[in-house]
C-alpha positions in Angstrom: 113.7 45.8 106.6 111.4 43.2 105.3 110.3 41.7 101.9 107.1 39.8 102.2 105.1 37.9 99.5 101.7 36.4 100.4 99.7 33.9 98.3 101.1 34.9 94.9 99.7 33.4 91.8 100.8 34.2 88.2 100.0 33.1 84.6 102.0 32.2 81.6 99.6 32.7 78.7 96.3 31.2 79.7 97.6 28.9 82.4 98.5 29.4 86.0 102.2 28.7 86.4 102.2 28.9 90.2 99.7 29.5 93.0 100.0 30.2 96.8 103.6 31.3 96.8 104.5 33.0 100.1 107.8 33.9 101.7 109.3 36.4 104.2 112.9 37.8 104.1 114.4 40.2 106.6 117.6 42.2 106.4 120.6 39.9 105.7 118.5 37.0 104.3 118.4 35.3 100.9 116.0 33.1 99.1 117.1 30.8 96.2 114.6 29.6 93.7 115.3 26.2 92.2 113.5 23.9 89.7 113.6 22.9 86.1 113.3 25.2 83.1 109.7 26.5 82.8 108.9 25.9 86.4 108.1 29.6 87.1 111.3 30.9 88.6 111.8 33.8 86.2 108.0 34.6 86.4 108.1 34.9 90.2 111.2 37.1 90.1 109.5 39.4 87.6 106.4 39.6 89.7 108.4 40.6 92.8 110.3 43.1 90.7 107.1 44.7 89.5 107.6 43.7 85.8 104.6 41.4 85.8 101.3 41.7 87.5 100.3 38.8 89.7 97.0 37.0 89.2 96.5 37.1 92.9 98.4 38.0 96.1 100.6 40.8 97.3 104.3 41.5 97.7 105.5 44.4 99.8 108.7 45.9 101.1 109.1 47.8 104.3 112.2 49.6 105.7 113.0 51.9 108.5 113.3 54.9 106.2 109.7 54.7 105.0 106.6 54.8 107.2 104.5 53.0 104.5 104.8 49.7 102.7 106.2 50.0 99.2 106.4 47.7 96.2 109.9 46.1 96.2 110.5 47.2 92.7 111.1 50.7 94.1 114.1 49.4 96.1 115.4 46.6 93.9 118.1 45.8 91.4 116.8 43.3 88.8 119.6 41.4 86.9 118.0 39.3 84.3 119.3 37.1 81.5 120.4 40.2 79.6 122.9 42.7 80.8 120.8 45.8 80.1 123.8 47.7 78.7 124.1 49.5 75.4 126.9 48.1 73.2 127.8 51.4 71.6 128.4 53.2 74.9 131.5 52.8 77.0 131.4 50.9 80.3 131.6 54.2 82.2 128.7 55.7 80.3 126.6 52.6 80.9 127.3 52.5 84.6 126.9 56.2 85.0 123.4 56.0 83.5 122.4 53.2 85.9 123.9 55.1 88.9 121.9 58.2 88.0 118.7 56.2 87.1 118.7 53.9 90.1 120.8 55.7 92.7 119.7 57.0 96.1 121.3 60.2 97.2 120.9 59.0 100.8 122.8 55.8 100.2 125.4 56.2 97.6 127.0 53.3 95.8 130.6 52.7 94.8 132.4 55.0 92.4 132.5 53.4 89.0 136.3 52.5 89.0 135.9 51.0 92.5 133.0 48.9 91.2 135.1 47.8 88.2 137.9 46.8 90.5 135.4 44.8 92.7 134.5 42.7 89.6 138.1 42.3 88.6 138.0 44.5 85.5 139.7 47.8 86.5 141.4 49.8 83.8 139.0 49.0 80.8 136.0 51.1 81.6 136.8 53.4 78.8 136.0 50.7 76.2 132.7 50.4 74.4 130.6 47.7 76.1 130.2 45.9 72.8 134.0 45.3 72.5 134.1 43.2 75.6 133.9 39.4 75.9 130.6 37.8 77.1 132.3 37.1 80.5 133.5 40.7 80.9 130.1 42.0 80.0 128.5 39.9 82.6 131.0 41.0 85.2 130.2 44.6 84.4 126.5 43.8 84.8 127.4 42.7 88.3 129.1 46.1 88.8 125.7 47.7 88.1 124.6 46.3 91.4 127.4 48.2 93.2 127.3 51.7 91.6 123.7 52.4 92.8 122.8 51.2 96.3 119.5 49.3 96.4 118.7 47.0 99.3 117.0 44.2 97.3 118.9 42.2 94.7 116.7 40.1 92.3 118.9 37.9 90.3 117.8 35.6 87.5 120.4 32.9 86.6 123.2 35.5 87.2 126.1 33.2 86.5 124.6 31.1 83.6 127.4 29.9 81.2 130.1 31.7 83.1 133.3 30.2 84.6 133.9 29.2 88.1 135.8 32.4 89.0 132.8 34.5 88.0 130.6 32.2 90.2 132.9 32.9 93.1 133.0 36.6 92.4 129.2 36.9 92.4 129.0 34.8 95.6 131.4 37.2 97.3 129.4 40.2 96.2 126.2 38.6 97.5 127.7 37.7 100.8 128.9 41.3 101.3 125.5 42.6 100.4 123.8 40.3 102.9 126.4 41.1 105.6 125.5 44.8 105.1 121.8 44.1 105.7 120.7 43.6 102.1 118.1 41.1 100.8 118.7 38.7 97.9 116.2 36.8 95.8 117.8 34.6 93.2 116.9 31.9 90.7 119.6 29.4 89.7 120.3 25.9 88.3 123.6 25.7 90.1 124.7 26.4 93.7 125.8 30.0 94.3 128.0 29.0 97.3 126.0 30.9 99.8 125.5 29.9 103.4 122.3 29.9 105.5 119.9 30.7 102.6 116.3 29.7 102.3 115.3 27.5 99.3 112.0 27.4 97.4 111.6 24.7 94.8 109.3 25.7 91.9 107.4 22.9 90.3 105.7 24.4 87.3 102.2 24.8 86.1 99.5 24.9 88.8 96.8 23.3 86.7 93.1 24.1 86.6 92.0 27.6 87.6 89.6 26.5 90.2 90.7 27.5 93.7 93.0 30.3 92.8 90.5 32.8 94.3 89.9 30.5 97.3 
């Protein structure tokens, strides 16, 4: 299993925010994006996830189960700044939707109650999502990664404004995912406590357009 990006460039508005970004990740490997606010971390994640079109370059995913290269968005969980849950639905209803929408019948995820236990919140999945605290909501967003198996996790500031226990919780989930042969691409301002990860420091706007097609 491989995730490969070659010579990616992307815009924010009229300006190039980055150019010539390349990386390669195999099963069990992680890449952490660092850099100041506005340096292009979120933009790069959205390009890899297929949510934004690159100005230039390619990003592909290949695994043993598919003879052809695929876009990684087809095999990814994307966890952005928002939790992507409906407040009026219960936790079970939210997670059941994501399990159905993102799930793979050939690689089932955890049952919902098991995923809730894994994020330290068993016994409250019957509650409407909107009734929960911000920290509980974020933990259940982590559970979304568990109920539907997808080999690539794309995480944008996953523990922003959360306490140290939530940081450790997510680090443990990521370590397990990597140990099982998954791939992780994450942007963060603070260490995630991971071992043996690659790091890519984003530096911000690339400047003049000349050379992007070179």
